[in-house]
C-alpha positions, 0 to 999 in steps of 0.5 A, a space after each residue: 292118820 291113826 295114832 300109829 301113822 307118824 311112827 309108820 311114816 318115820 315122822 314121830 314128831 308130827 304130833 308134837 308139831 301139831 300141838 302135842 299128843 294131848 291137843 293134836 287134831 283137837 276138834 277135828 273129825 275126818 270123814 271117808 266115803 268108801 265101800 266099807 270099813 273093817 272095824 276089826 283092823 288094828 288101825 281102827 281098834 280102840 282100847 281105853 285101857 292103854 295109856 292113850 293121850 286121846 280122850 274120847 266121848 261120844 258126846 262130842 260127835 253127832 254121827 250115826 252108827 248104823 248096825 248091819 251084818 258084821 257091823 254091830 253097834 259096838 263097832 263104833 268106838 274111840 276111832 270109828 265115831 260114825 258109820 253109815 251105808 247108803 243103798 236105796 239108789 242101788 236097790 232101785 236100779 239093780 239086784 244086789 249081790 248078797 256076797 258083796 253087797 250087804 246092807 251094812 257099813 262093813 267092808 266085805 271085799 277086804 280092799 283095806 287089808 
């Protein structure tokens, strides 16, 4: 769920029912296991200059932000707090395809667009 999901789904009162904008989801981190993520997608954009009720600090999280092709350290922001990639198993059993198997958390196949 992003900050825009309730409006997209037509349920704008969702945050209010869960404690209000300032407390909804307090202390909750959601993890995804996926083939990659595109930090440039608007759903993952974090703009600290907008009037956002959600306050963010990396001090609250213990995840790692691994750099790689198309995924600089700055890709982790107020919405992406950790991103990793795991390739050791695949690299021991096969030759990676450089066009889709990059050593990075970035989604090169674009399935999330």
